[in-house]
C-alpha positions in Angstrom: 0.0 0.0 0.0 1.4 3.4 -1.0 0.8 6.1 1.6 0.1 9.7 0.7 2.4 12.1 2.5 3.1 15.8 2.5 5.8 15.3 -0.1 3.6 13.3 -2.5 0.7 15.7 -2.7 0.8 18.8 -4.9 -1.6 21.7 -5.8 -3.0 19.7 -8.7 -4.1 17.0 -6.4 -5.9 19.5 -4.2 -7.5 21.3 -7.2 -8.8 18.0 -8.6 -10.9 17.1 -5.6 -11.9 20.8 -5.0 -13.4 20.9 -8.5 -15.4 17.8 -7.9 -17.2 19.3 -4.9 -17.7 22.7 -6.6 -16.4 24.5 -3.5 -15.9 28.3 -3.5 -12.6 29.5 -5.0 -11.5 31.2 -1.8 -11.4 27.8 -0.1 -9.4 26.2 -2.9 -7.0 29.1 -2.8 -6.6 28.7 1.0 -6.1 25.0 0.6 -3.2 25.5 -1.8 -1.6 28.2 0.3 -1.9 26.0 3.4 -0.4 23.0 1.7 2.7 25.1 0.9 2.9 26.0 4.6 2.4 22.4 5.7 5.5 21.3 3.7 7.8 23.8 5.5 6.3 24.1 9.0 7.1 22.0 12.1 4.8 19.9 14.2 3.3 21.8 17.1 5.4 21.9 20.2 4.1 19.5 22.8 5.7 19.6 26.2 7.0 16.4 27.7 5.9 14.2 24.8 7.9 13.1 21.8 5.5 13.1 18.8 7.9 13.3 15.8 7.5 9.6 15.1 3.7 9.7 15.4 1.8 9.5 12.2 -0.4 12.6 11.8 -0.3 13.0 8.0 0.1 9.7 6.2 -2.9 8.0 4.6 -3.6 5.6 1.8 -6.7 7.2 0.1 -8.2 10.7 0.2 -11.9 11.4 0.3 -13.3 14.9 -0.2 -16.6 16.1 1.2 -19.2 13.3 0.8 -22.6 13.8 -0.8 -25.5 13.7 1.6 -27.0 10.3 2.2 -30.1 11.2 4.2 -32.4 8.3 4.8 -29.5 5.8 5.2 -29.8 3.4 8.0 -27.8 4.9 10.9 -24.9 2.9 12.5 -25.8 1.2 15.8 -23.1 3.3 17.5 -25.1 6.4 16.7 -28.4 5.3 18.1 -26.5 4.6 21.4 -25.6 8.2 21.8 -28.4 10.3 20.3 -32.2 10.0 20.2 -33.0 10.8 16.5 -36.7 10.7 17.3 -36.5 13.7 19.7 -38.1 16.4 17.6 -37.3 19.1 20.1 -33.5 18.7 19.6 -31.5 19.6 16.5 -29.3 16.7 15.4 -26.6 16.2 12.8 -24.9 12.8 12.1 -22.0 12.2 9.8 -20.0 9.0 9.0 -16.5 9.6 7.7 -17.1 12.4 5.1 -20.8 11.6 4.5 -23.7 13.5 6.1 -26.3 10.9 7.1 -28.9 12.8 9.1 -29.9 16.4 9.8 -32.9 17.4 11.8 -33.6 21.0 12.9 -36.0 21.6 15.8 -39.0 23.8 15.0 -37.5 26.3 17.5 -34.2 26.5 15.5 -36.2 26.9 12.2 -38.5 29.6 13.6 -35.6 31.6 15.1 -33.5 31.5 11.9 -30.6 29.4 13.2 -28.3 28.0 10.6 -27.2 24.4 11.1 -25.6 22.8 8.0 -23.0 20.3 7.1 -19.8 22.2 6.2 -19.9 21.4 2.5 -23.5 22.7 2.2 -22.7 25.8 4.2 -19.7 26.5 1.9 -22.1 26.6 -1.1 -25.1 28.3 0.5 -23.4 30.6 3.0 -20.0 31.0 1.5 -19.2 34.6 2.7 -20.4 33.8 6.2 -18.2 30.7 6.5 -15.3 32.6 4.9 -15.5 35.2 7.6 -14.8 32.7 10.4 -13.0 29.7 8.8 -9.5 29.6 10.4 -9.4 33.4 10.6 -10.0 34.2 14.2 -9.9 31.2 16.7 -7.5 29.0 14.8 -5.1 30.3 12.1 -4.2 27.9 9.2 -0.5 28.7 9.5 0.1 28.0 13.2 1.9 24.7 12.6 2.1 21.7 10.2 -1.0 20.2 11.5 -3.3 23.2 11.3 -1.9 23.8 7.7 -2.5 20.1 6.9 -6.1 20.5 8.2 -6.8 23.6 6.2 -5.5 22.0 3.0 -7.4 18.7 3.3 -10.5 19.4 5.5 -13.2 17.0 4.3 -16.1 17.1 6.8 -17.7 19.1 9.5 -20.5 21.4 10.7 -21.4 25.1 10.6 -23.7 26.7 13.2 -24.8 30.3 13.3 -27.1 31.7 16.0 -28.4 35.2 15.1 -28.4 38.2 17.4 -30.7 38.1 20.4 -31.7 34.5 19.7 -31.7 32.1 22.7 -32.1 28.4 21.9 -33.7 26.5 24.7 -33.2 23.1 23.0 -29.6 21.8 22.5 -27.8 20.9 19.3 -26.1 17.6 19.1 -23.7 16.3 16.5 -22.3 12.8 16.1 -19.2 12.2 13.9 -18.4 8.5 13.2 -14.9 7.5 11.9 -15.2 4.2 10.1 -12.8 4.1 7.2 -9.2 3.8 8.4 -7.8 4.3 4.9 -9.0 7.9 4.6 -8.0 10.9 6.7 -10.7 12.0 9.0 -10.3 15.8 8.9 -13.3 17.4 10.5 -14.0 21.1 11.2 -16.8 22.6 13.3 -17.6 26.3 13.4 -20.0 27.8 15.9 -20.8 31.5 15.8 -23.0 32.9 18.6 -23.9 36.4 17.6 -24.5 39.2 20.1 -26.8 38.4 23.0 -27.5 34.9 21.8 -27.4 31.6 23.7 -26.9 27.9 22.7 -25.9 24.5 24.0 -23.9 22.3 21.7 -22.8 18.7 22.4 -20.8 16.5 20.1 -19.6 12.9 20.0 -16.7 11.5 18.1 -17.2 7.7 17.7 -14.5 5.4 16.4 -15.5 2.2 14.4 -12.3 1.8 12.4 -10.7 -1.5 11.7 -7.1 -2.5 12.4 -5.4 -0.3 9.9 -3.4 2.7 10.9 -5.7 5.8 10.9 -5.4 9.5 11.5 -7.9 12.1 12.8 -7.3 15.9 12.6 -10.1 17.8 14.3 -10.6 21.5 14.7 -13.4 23.3 16.4 -13.8 27.1 16.4 -16.3 28.8 18.7 -16.9 32.5 18.4 -19.0 34.0 21.3 -19.8 37.6 20.5 -20.8 40.4 23.0 -23.1 39.1 25.7 -23.4 35.6 24.1 -23.6 32.4 26.2 -22.2 29.1 24.8 -22.2 25.8 26.5 -20.0 23.2 24.7 -20.0 19.5 25.7 -18.2 16.6 24.1 -17.4 12.9 24.4 -14.6 11.6 22.2 -14.2 7.8 21.8 -12.0 7.3 18.7 -10.2 4.0 18.1 -7.0 2.5 19.5 -5.5 2.5 16.0 -6.1 6.3 15.5 -3.6 9.0 16.0 -5.5 12.1 16.8 -4.8 15.8 16.7 -7.6 17.6 18.5 -7.7 21.4 18.5 -10.6 23.2 20.2 -10.6 26.9 20.4 -12.7 29.7 21.7 -12.8 33.5 21.0 -14.9 35.3 23.6 -15.9 38.9 23.4 -17.3 41.4 25.9 -19.7 40.1 28.6 -19.8 36.7 26.9 -19.2 33.3 28.3 -18.0 30.0 26.9 -18.1 26.9 29.1 -16.6 23.6 28.1 -17.3 20.1 29.5 -15.1 17.5 27.7 -14.8 13.8 28.1 -11.7 12.8 26.1 -11.9 9.0 26.0 -10.0 8.2 22.8 -8.2 4.9 22.9 -5.2 5.8 20.7 -2.3 8.3 20.9 -3.8 11.8 21.2 -2.6 15.4 21.2 -5.1 17.9 22.5 -4.6 21.7 22.2 -7.4 23.6 23.9 -7.1 27.4 23.9 -9.7 30.0 24.9 -9.0 33.7 24.3 -11.0 35.9 26.6 -10.8 39.0 24.5 -13.6 41.2 25.9 -14.0 42.8 29.2 -16.0 40.7 31.7 -15.7 37.6 29.5 -15.4 34.2 31.1 -14.7 30.6 30.4 -14.9 27.5 32.6 -13.0 24.5 31.1 -13.6 21.0 32.6 -11.9 17.9 31.1 -11.8 14.3 32.2 -9.9 11.4 30.6 -9.1 7.7 31.3 -5.9 6.4 29.8 -5.6 2.7 29.0 -3.3 0.2 27.3 -0.1 1.7 25.9 -1.6 5.0 24.7 -0.1 8.4 25.3 -2.3 11.5 25.7 -1.0 15.0 26.0 -3.4 17.8 27.0 -2.5 21.5 26.8 -5.3 23.6 28.1 -4.8 27.4 28.0 -6.9 30.4 28.8 -5.5 33.8 27.7 -7.1 36.7 29.4 -7.0 40.0 27.6 -10.2 41.6 28.9 -10.7 43.6 32.1 -12.3 41.5 34.9 -12.2 38.4 32.8 -12.5 35.0 34.6 -10.8 31.8 33.4 -11.2 28.5 35.2 -9.5 25.2 34.3 -10.3 21.8 35.9 -8.7 18.6 34.6 -9.0 15.1 36.2 -7.4 12.1 34.6 -7.1 8.4 35.5 -4.2 6.3 34.1 -4.3 2.6 33.9 -2.1 -0.2 32.5 1.1 1.3 30.9 -0.7 4.5 29.6 0.6 8.1 29.9 -1.4 11.2 30.4 0.3 14.7 30.5 -1.7 17.7 31.7 -0.3 21.1 30.8 -2.4 23.9 32.2 -1.7 27.5 31.3 -3.5 30.5 32.7 -2.2 33.7 31.1 -3.3 37.1 32.2 -2.1 39.6 29.6 -1.0 43.2 30.1 -3.9 45.6 30.8 -6.2 42.8 31.9 -6.8 44.4 35.4 -9.2 42.6 37.7 -8.7 39.3 35.8 -9.0 36.0 37.7 -7.2 32.9 36.6 -7.6 29.6 38.4 -6.8 26.0 37.6 -6.8 22.5 39.0 -5.1 19.4 37.5 -5.2 16.1 39.2 -4.1 12.6 38.0 -5.0 9.3 39.6 -2.6 6.4 38.8 -3.9 2.9 39.2 -0.9 1.0 37.8 2.8 0.8 38.6 3.5 1.1 34.8 1.2 4.1 34.3 2.6 7.7 34.1 0.8 10.9 34.9 2.1 14.5 34.9 0.3 17.6 36.0 2.1 20.8 35.0 0.3 24.0 36.1 1.6 27.3 34.7 0.5 30.8 35.6 1.8 33.7 33.4 0.9 37.1 34.9 1.7 40.2 33.0 -0.5 42.7 35.0 -1.0 43.9 38.6 -4.3 43.9 40.5 -5.3 40.4 39.4 -6.1 37.1 41.1 -4.6 33.8 40.2 -4.1 30.3 41.7 -3.5 26.7 40.9 -3.6 23.2 42.4 -2.0 20.1 41.0 -1.5 16.5 42.2 -0.4 13.1 40.9 -0.9 10.1 43.1 -2.7 6.9 43.8 -6.0 6.1 45.4 -6.1 7.0 49.1 -5.6 3.7 50.9 -7.7 4.9 53.8 -10.6 5.6 51.5 -10.3 2.1 50.0 -10.1 0.6 53.5 -13.2 2.5 54.6 -15.2 1.4 51.6 -14.0 -2.2 52.0 -15.1 -2.1 55.6 -18.5 -1.3 54.4 -18.6 -4.6 52.4 -17.3 -3.5 49.0 -14.6 -5.5 47.3 -11.3 -3.8 46.3 -12.4 -3.5 42.7 -15.8 -2.1 43.7 -14.1 0.4 46.0 -11.6 1.6 43.3 -14.5 1.9 40.8 -16.5 4.0 43.2 -13.5 6.3 43.9 -12.8 6.7 40.1 -16.4 7.7 39.3 -16.4 10.2 42.2 -13.1 11.6 40.9 -14.4 12.1 37.4 -18.0 13.2 38.2 -17.3 16.9 38.4 -17.1 16.9 34.6 -19.6 14.1 33.8 -22.3 16.0 35.7 -21.7 19.1 33.6 -22.7 17.5 30.3 -26.0 19.1 29.4 -27.8 16.1 27.8 -28.8 13.2 30.0 -28.2 10.6 27.3 -24.6 11.9 26.7 -23.9 11.9 30.5 -25.0 8.3 30.6 -22.8 7.5 27.6 -19.7 9.0 29.3 -20.4 7.2 32.5 -20.7 3.9 30.5 -17.4 4.6 28.6 -15.7 5.3 31.9 -17.1 2.1 33.4 -15.9 0.1 30.4 -12.4 1.5 30.7 -11.9 0.8 34.4 -13.1 -2.8 34.2 -10.2 -5.0 34.8 
């Protein structure tokens, strides 16, 4: 099998699939420019993890945006995580590059909310997508993997909530990766216009075979003045998938963006999560949990940069490492110059349940202004033996006691997911990972 690499792809290759999908010329031009950057740029810097030998860019076949296949029978994995018969909720489902299902709630229709697969949005709302696609939250030329993403993006979702629109019902998206031959390069854009409100929850589901596979995922969330965005996610990509996951937020005056993320991928994963609090009185609360198993390595860099006066940034990360897995938590709270009255807090805790497992928690506070508040807490350790002894004295086995402690340790994030069915999914994923 011949693998495509950065060196074997040229502008003609990109133009050929761009023409097939009749995408706007501005995107094709951006793809070609990004590919030139991908050839010359380095991988992103990842503290305490050597990723140069990881496969982020090699694949055997390429697939561009897939044509919609609405009405197709949905994979069983999808019906486990979303109720497609719930008419009050807007739902989008995609397998590999193909959109399989899109339902807009009557509320979303009545209030003029745009929810479209990315390929359709590029055709029907080209100028609106162009305004936000890798221009604000994520730039295409940040590193080799963002450039690779911009050049070959082949799936995703676009959401726009107009000014003064508050959505009561949530939006849920399910992205299934099934074909391990093709790169899974997915892009989500959420724009909450002034004084709007929405709740969005996504699931990444892995159903790949045994072949080596890659996933390159970028999410951009723009919260304009006085907007409120709640973003939840549960990621469960396969053990054979090397994943680059980049979630970004850009938050303006009096706006808030809260994240509740269950990163439960089974393969090697690099996570870059940055929220820019640009406006005065902006805020973001980032909660992340993970369970590492097998031989996988996961590296999490979570950063909140605070530019606005009286901005508030909160980071909480809890991880459990089993077997011979590794989880690295890098937390960065950065209060920029002139951000007086800002508050940056973070907590990173790792629970190790194996002698071969490795966990690191690295809190960093960068303070470039006076008259601010900042603090951090970090710990790496094993389950408290006194807690286990107490639980066993109440009649629980050692396994049951450890299981109870793990669920309690991770519940601060599980409970924050805004859809009951997704909370249950994350609890079940955790349960499956800790069974030994």
